[in-house]
C-alpha positions as CSV (number, residue, x, y, z in Angstrom):
1,M,-46.6,-103.5,12.5
2,E,-46.3,-102.2,9.2
3,L,-43.7,-100.2,8.2
4,R,-45.3,-97.3,7.9
5,H,-46.0,-97.7,11.9
6,L,-41.9,-97.1,12.0
7,R,-42.5,-94.5,9.4
8,Y,-45.2,-92.4,11.3
9,F,-42.5,-93.0,14.4
10,V,-39.6,-91.4,13.3
11,A,-41.1,-88.5,12.1
12,V,-42.1,-87.7,15.3
13,A,-38.9,-89.1,17.3
14,E,-37.1,-86.4,15.0
15,E,-39.4,-83.4,14.7
16,R,-40.5,-83.8,18.8
17,N,-43.8,-82.6,18.3
18,F,-46.9,-84.4,16.3
19,T,-48.0,-81.3,14.4
20,R,-44.5,-80.8,13.0
21,A,-44.6,-85.1,12.1
22,A,-47.4,-84.8,11.1
23,Q,-47.2,-82.0,8.5
24,R,-43.3,-83.5,7.5
25,L,-45.3,-86.9,6.9
26,H,-48.1,-85.2,5.1
27,M,-51.1,-85.8,7.1
28,A,-53.3,-84.7,9.7
29,Q,-52.0,-85.1,13.3
30,P,-54.8,-86.8,15.2
31,P,-54.4,-89.6,12.4
32,L,-50.8,-89.9,13.1
33,S,-51.6,-89.8,17.1
34,R,-53.1,-92.9,16.7
35,Q,-51.5,-94.5,14.8
36,I,-48.6,-94.3,17.0
37,Q,-50.7,-94.9,20.0
38,Q,-51.9,-98.3,18.4
39,L,-47.9,-98.6,18.1
40,E,-47.6,-98.1,21.0
41,E,-50.7,-101.2,22.1
42,T,-49.2,-103.1,19.5
43,L,-45.8,-103.2,21.4
44,G,-47.1,-103.2,24.9
45,V,-44.5,-100.3,25.6
46,Q,-45.0,-96.9,26.2
47,L,-42.6,-94.8,23.4
48,F,-42.9,-91.6,24.7
49,E,-42.9,-89.4,27.2
50,R,-45.8,-86.7,26.6
51,S,-46.4,-85.3,29.6
52,S,-42.8,-83.2,28.6
53,R,-42.4,-80.3,25.7
54,P,-40.8,-80.6,23.5
55,L,-41.5,-84.9,23.0
56,K,-39.1,-86.7,24.6
57,L,-38.5,-90.7,24.2
58,T,-38.3,-93.3,26.9
59,E,-35.6,-95.2,26.8
60,T,-37.7,-97.9,25.0
61,G,-38.3,-95.3,22.8
62,K,-34.7,-94.5,22.5
63,F,-33.6,-98.1,21.8
64,F,-36.5,-98.6,19.4
65,Y,-35.9,-95.6,17.1
66,L,-32.2,-97.2,17.0
67,H,-33.3,-100.2,15.0
68,A,-36.4,-98.3,13.4
69,V,-34.5,-96.2,11.5
70,Q,-31.8,-98.6,10.5
71,L,-34.9,-101.0,9.0
72,L,-36.3,-97.8,7.6
73,A,-33.1,-97.3,5.9
74,Q,-31.7,-100.6,4.9
75,T,-35.0,-100.6,3.3
76,A,-34.7,-98.1,1.0
77,E,-31.1,-99.4,0.6
78,L,-33.1,-102.9,-0.9
79,E,-35.4,-101.0,-3.6
80,S,-33.5,-98.3,-4.9
81,M,-30.9,-101.8,-5.6
82,T,-32.9,-104.0,-6.8
83,R,-34.2,-101.8,-9.2
84,R,-30.7,-100.9,-10.6
85,V,-30.2,-104.7,-10.7
86,G,-32.6,-105.4,-12.7
87,N,-32.6,-102.4,-14.8
88,I,-35.8,-101.2,-14.5
89,E,-34.4,-97.7,-14.8
90,R,-31.6,-96.1,-14.7
91,S,-31.9,-93.4,-13.0
92,L,-29.6,-90.8,-10.4
93,S,-30.5,-88.6,-7.8
94,V,-28.2,-86.3,-6.3
95,G,-28.4,-83.8,-3.4
96,F,-26.3,-80.5,-3.1
97,V,-25.5,-77.4,-0.8
98,G,-25.5,-74.6,-3.1
99,S,-21.7,-73.3,-2.1
100,T,-20.6,-76.5,-3.6
101,L,-22.0,-75.3,-6.8
102,Y,-19.3,-72.9,-6.9
103,G,-16.4,-75.4,-7.3
104,L,-16.0,-79.1,-9.7
105,L,-20.2,-80.4,-9.4
106,P,-21.1,-78.3,-11.9
107,K,-18.6,-79.9,-14.6
108,I,-18.8,-83.5,-12.7
109,I,-23.1,-83.1,-13.9
110,R,-22.0,-82.2,-17.1
111,R,-19.7,-84.9,-17.9
112,F,-21.4,-87.8,-16.1
113,R,-23.9,-86.8,-18.6
114,D,-21.7,-86.8,-21.3
115,E,-20.6,-90.3,-20.7
116,N,-23.6,-91.8,-19.1
117,T,-26.5,-90.8,-21.6
118,T,-29.1,-93.4,-20.5
119,V,-28.5,-92.8,-17.2
120,E,-31.5,-90.2,-15.8
121,L,-30.1,-87.8,-13.7
122,S,-31.6,-85.1,-11.4
123,L,-30.8,-82.9,-9.1
124,H,-31.7,-81.0,-5.3
125,E,-30.5,-78.3,-3.4
126,M,-31.1,-79.7,0.3
127,S,-28.9,-79.1,3.0
128,T,-26.8,-81.7,5.1
129,M,-29.1,-83.2,7.2
130,D,-32.4,-83.3,4.7
131,Q,-29.6,-84.8,2.4
132,L,-29.0,-88.0,5.4
133,R,-32.9,-88.8,5.3
134,A,-34.0,-88.1,1.5
135,L,-30.5,-91.0,1.6
136,K,-32.4,-93.3,4.0
137,D,-36.4,-91.9,2.4
138,G,-34.3,-93.5,-1.1
139,R,-35.9,-89.8,-2.3
140,I,-32.1,-89.3,-3.4
141,D,-29.4,-91.5,-4.0
142,I,-25.9,-89.2,-3.5
143,G,-25.5,-86.8,-1.8
144,F,-22.6,-83.7,-1.8
145,G,-22.5,-81.6,1.6
146,R,-19.9,-79.8,4.1
147,I,-20.6,-81.2,7.5
148,R,-18.9,-84.1,9.1
149,L,-23.0,-86.3,10.2
150,E,-22.0,-89.8,11.2
151,D,-25.1,-91.6,10.5
152,A,-24.6,-96.0,10.8
153,N,-26.2,-96.3,7.6
154,I,-24.6,-94.0,5.2
155,R,-21.1,-93.7,3.3
156,R,-19.5,-91.0,3.9
157,V,-16.3,-90.2,1.7
158,V,-14.3,-86.7,1.8
159,L,-13.6,-85.8,-1.5
160,R,-11.5,-82.5,-0.3
161,E,-11.0,-80.4,2.1
162,E,-11.6,-76.7,0.6
163,K,-9.8,-73.7,2.1
164,M,-12.4,-70.3,3.5
165,I,-11.3,-67.3,2.6
166,V,-12.7,-63.9,4.0
167,A,-14.9,-61.9,1.7
168,L,-14.8,-58.4,1.9
169,P,-16.5,-55.1,0.4
170,E,-14.3,-53.6,-2.4
171,G,-12.0,-50.8,-1.2
172,H,-12.1,-52.5,2.7
173,A,-9.0,-51.6,5.1
174,L,-8.7,-54.5,5.8
175,S,-8.1,-55.3,2.1
176,M,-5.3,-52.9,2.0
177,S,-3.4,-53.4,5.2
178,K,-2.5,-56.9,4.6
179,P,-1.3,-59.5,2.0
180,I,-2.7,-61.9,3.7
181,L,-5.3,-61.9,7.2
182,A,-6.5,-63.5,10.4
183,L,-9.4,-64.5,12.1
184,R,-8.6,-62.2,14.4
185,D,-8.4,-59.4,12.3
186,L,-12.3,-59.7,11.6
187,V,-13.5,-59.8,15.0
188,N,-14.2,-56.1,15.0
189,E,-15.7,-56.5,12.1
190,T,-20.0,-57.7,11.8
191,L,-19.1,-61.5,10.9
192,I,-21.9,-62.7,7.7
193,I,-22.9,-66.7,8.6
194,F,-25.2,-68.2,6.3
195,P,-27.1,-70.4,5.7
196,K,-29.2,-69.3,9.1
197,T,-31.1,-72.3,9.3
198,P,-30.9,-75.6,9.3
199,R,-28.3,-76.4,11.8
200,P,-25.8,-77.2,11.5
201,S,-24.2,-76.4,8.9
202,Y,-22.3,-74.6,7.5
203,A,-22.1,-71.6,9.7
204,D,-21.3,-73.3,12.5
205,Q,-18.2,-74.4,10.7
206,V,-17.4,-70.9,11.1
207,L,-18.4,-69.5,14.1
208,S,-16.3,-73.2,15.4
209,A,-13.5,-71.9,13.8
210,F,-13.7,-68.6,16.1
211,Q,-14.2,-70.8,19.3
212,D,-11.6,-72.8,18.9
213,R,-9.2,-69.9,19.1
214,G,-10.6,-68.0,22.1
215,L,-12.5,-65.8,19.6
216,K,-15.4,-63.5,19.3
217,P,-16.8,-61.4,16.8
218,H,-18.3,-58.4,17.8
219,R,-22.0,-58.6,15.8
220,I,-22.9,-61.8,13.5
221,Y,-25.7,-61.8,11.2
222,E,-27.2,-64.5,10.0
223,T,-28.3,-64.8,6.6
224,R,-30.1,-67.7,4.4
225,E,-27.6,-68.3,1.6
226,L,-24.4,-67.4,0.2
227,Q,-25.4,-65.2,-2.7
228,V,-27.3,-63.0,-0.1
229,A,-23.8,-63.2,2.5
230,L,-21.7,-61.6,-0.6
231,G,-24.8,-59.0,-1.3
232,L,-24.8,-57.8,2.0
233,V,-20.6,-57.9,2.0
234,A,-20.8,-55.4,-0.8
235,A,-23.1,-53.3,0.2
236,G,-20.9,-53.4,3.4
237,E,-22.9,-55.2,5.7
238,G,-20.0,-56.5,7.1
239,V,-17.2,-59.1,6.2
240,S,-17.5,-63.0,5.6
241,V,-15.8,-66.3,5.5
242,V,-16.5,-68.5,2.6
243,P,-15.2,-71.2,0.4
244,S,-12.0,-70.8,-1.5
245,S,-14.4,-71.7,-3.9
246,V,-16.6,-68.3,-4.6
247,H,-13.2,-66.6,-5.7
248,G,-14.2,-68.3,-9.1
249,L,-17.6,-66.1,-8.7
250,K,-16.3,-62.5,-9.8
251,R,-18.2,-59.4,-8.7
252,S,-16.1,-55.8,-8.9
253,D,-17.7,-55.1,-5.3
254,V,-16.4,-57.5,-3.2
255,S,-12.8,-58.6,-2.5
256,Y,-11.2,-62.0,-1.6
257,K,-8.1,-62.6,1.0
258,E,-7.0,-65.3,1.7
259,L,-6.0,-66.8,5.9
260,D,-3.4,-67.6,7.5
261,D,-4.2,-70.3,9.2
262,P,-4.3,-73.9,6.7
263,T,-6.5,-76.0,9.3
264,L,-9.3,-73.6,8.4
265,V,-11.2,-75.4,6.2
266,S,-14.5,-77.1,5.1
267,P,-15.2,-80.2,3.6
268,I,-17.2,-82.1,0.1
269,I,-18.3,-84.9,1.1
270,M,-20.0,-87.9,-1.0
271,S,-23.0,-89.1,1.1
272,T,-24.6,-92.5,0.0
273,R,-25.9,-95.8,1.7
274,L,-24.0,-97.7,3.6
275,L,-24.9,-100.6,0.8
276,D,-25.7,-99.1,-2.3
277,E,-22.9,-100.3,-4.4
278,S,-24.5,-99.7,-8.0
279,Q,-22.0,-99.1,-10.6
280,D,-23.3,-95.0,-11.1
281,I,-22.3,-94.1,-8.1
282,K,-19.1,-95.5,-8.4
283,E,-18.8,-94.6,-11.6
284,I,-19.3,-90.8,-10.8
285,L,-16.6,-91.6,-7.7
286,E,-14.2,-92.7,-10.3
287,L,-14.9,-88.9,-12.2
288,I,-14.9,-87.2,-9.3
289,Y,-10.8,-88.5,-8.7
290,R,-10.7,-88.4,-12.6
291,L,-11.5,-84.9,-12.6
292,Y,-9.7,-83.2,-9.5
293,E,-6.2,-84.7,-11.0
294,E,-6.7,-83.5,-14.9
295,E,-8.0,-80.1,-12.9
296,H,-4.8,-80.1,-10.5
297,I,-7.1,-79.8,-7.7
298,P,-5.9,-81.3,-4.3
299,Y,-8.2,-83.4,-3.2
300,V,-8.1,-86.3,0.4
301,P,-6.7,-89.9,-0.5
302,R,-9.2,-92.4,-0.5
303,T,-8.5,-94.4,2.2
304,G,-9.9,-97.7,0.9
305,S,-13.1,-97.6,3.6
306,G,-15.0,-94.9,2.1
307,G,-16.3,-94.4,4.9
């Protein structure tokens, strides 16, 4: 059994479909099927229930998946940390969800580059789910997202809880009637949420906020990204609940209103591989807290566990 067999198996287990897994692995589907069959023959067990659609793992397959994911993550960590210890390369690859660009992330990146001129830093826009995969595959070293996802191989640090606000078309009746709005004020409006895919995402945080309060929007319009949502708001197609940092994006055709519930927040979470203790990651985390203090931005105090 080789590492490639683990990668093939994990891709099929997560996609629950041989064709999609083959596309993810950039290979043809028949060779992938043969590799999985060879893996099962080597182990002497059946890992998938092939009669079910989508594919399901057997109980043995579920056990094998948990340990395969951990082994692959540890391998990626070992490769990354060995490169850093040997100073073969000083590079930092950062994944981020688009909405974090409206907050402090651009300033964090600029400051880090100014203070660490020998580090090659690259940026990659990707969903929180994709960030977790990329961290475990070794394709990125840090992820900035908004979704609280538990993974035994990932260290999460909640940096801050960003308030949610409402984006309204300029001149909308709600922008004139009350200085502060409640979610119940929005239930008769078309609620524009983003991103449409992949899920879970920020869209689910917004929908959960309504559901937790026993509220159901009259109509929901799903769109792929924040900028499109704001464009639709400006066109009068509906309203949107957005992170408060978006307020800095000045638009003459969109107005913003605060919400009356302080618990309506969206976290900004920094994720790294669990065992990656490289100096570059420590430095960017210290820089983030330093900038929060300089900008007088409320943040979640560190507890020491980092998880």
